[in-house]
C-alpha positions in Angstrom: 0.0 0.0 0.0 2.8 2.3 0.8 4.4 1.7 -2.6 1.2 2.4 -4.5 0.5 5.6 -2.5 4.0 6.8 -3.2 3.6 6.0 -6.8 0.3 7.8 -7.0 1.8 10.9 -5.4 4.8 10.8 -7.7 2.6 10.5 -10.7 0.5 13.4 -9.5 3.6 15.6 -9.0 4.8 14.7 -12.5 1.4 15.5 -14.0 1.2 18.8 -12.2 4.7 19.7 -13.3 3.8 18.9 -16.9 0.7 21.2 -16.7 2.7 24.2 -15.5 5.1 24.1 -18.5 4.4 26.6 -21.2 5.2 26.0 -24.8 7.6 28.3 -26.7 4.6 29.8 -28.5 2.9 30.6 -25.2 6.1 32.2 -23.9 6.5 34.2 -27.0 2.8 35.4 -26.8 3.3 36.3 -23.2 6.4 38.3 -24.0 4.7 40.1 -26.9 1.8 41.0 -24.6 4.1 42.2 -21.8 6.1 44.3 -24.3 2.9 45.8 -25.7 1.7 46.8 -22.3 5.1 48.4 -21.5 5.1 50.3 -24.7 1.6 51.5 -24.1 2.5 52.6 -20.6 5.5 54.5 -21.9 3.4 56.3 -24.5 0.9 57.3 -21.9 3.6 58.5 -19.5 5.3 60.5 -22.3 2.0 62.1 -23.3 1.3 63.0 -19.7 4.7 64.5 -19.2 4.4 66.5 -22.4 1.0 67.8 -21.3 2.4 68.7 -17.9 5.3 70.6 -19.5 3.0 72.5 -21.8 0.7 73.4 -18.9 3.6 74.6 -16.8 5.0 76.6 -19.7 1.6 78.2 -20.3 1.2 79.0 -16.6 4.7 80.6 -16.5 3.9 82.7 -19.6 0.6 83.7 -18.1 2.3 84.7 -14.8 4.9 86.7 -16.8 2.1 88.6 -18.7 0.3 89.3 -15.4 3.4 90.6 -13.7 4.3 92.8 -16.7 0.7 94.2 -16.7 0.8 94.8 -13.0 4.2 96.5 -13.2 2.9 98.7 -16.1 -0.2 99.6 -14.1 1.9 100.5 -11.0 4.1 102.7 -13.2 1.1 104.5 -14.6 -0.4 104.9 -11.2 2.8 106.3 -9.8 3.2 108.7 -12.7 -0.3 109.9 -12.1 0.3 110.4 -8.4 3.5 112.3 -9.1 1.7 114.6 -11.6 -1.1 115.1 -9.0 1.5 116.0 -6.3 3.2 118.4 -8.7 -0.1 120.1 -9.4 -0.9 120.3 -5.7 2.6 121.7 -5.0 2.2 124.3 -7.7 -1.1 125.4 -6.3 0.2 125.6 -2.8 3.2 127.7 -3.9 0.8 130.2 -5.7 -1.4 130.5 -2.6 1.6 131.3 -0.3 
């Protein structure tokens, strides 16, 4: 009985080992699929990086335009204040 049980277990192990082996075609197909998935992930990552770079560049340009406009507005305001002070000063000098 011990011999037949050992033989049955050995046969089962051999059968399981045989089931787990893949053919060369199955391995090739698995490699093709894995390569395709990696290529797709790389394309996606590249696209996302490019989109992020474009967005960052646009935000930087928008900030530069905002800063330039703000600086120009401040310069105009300061010039107006200076002219107003000059007019006030001229009026005060005439009334003294």
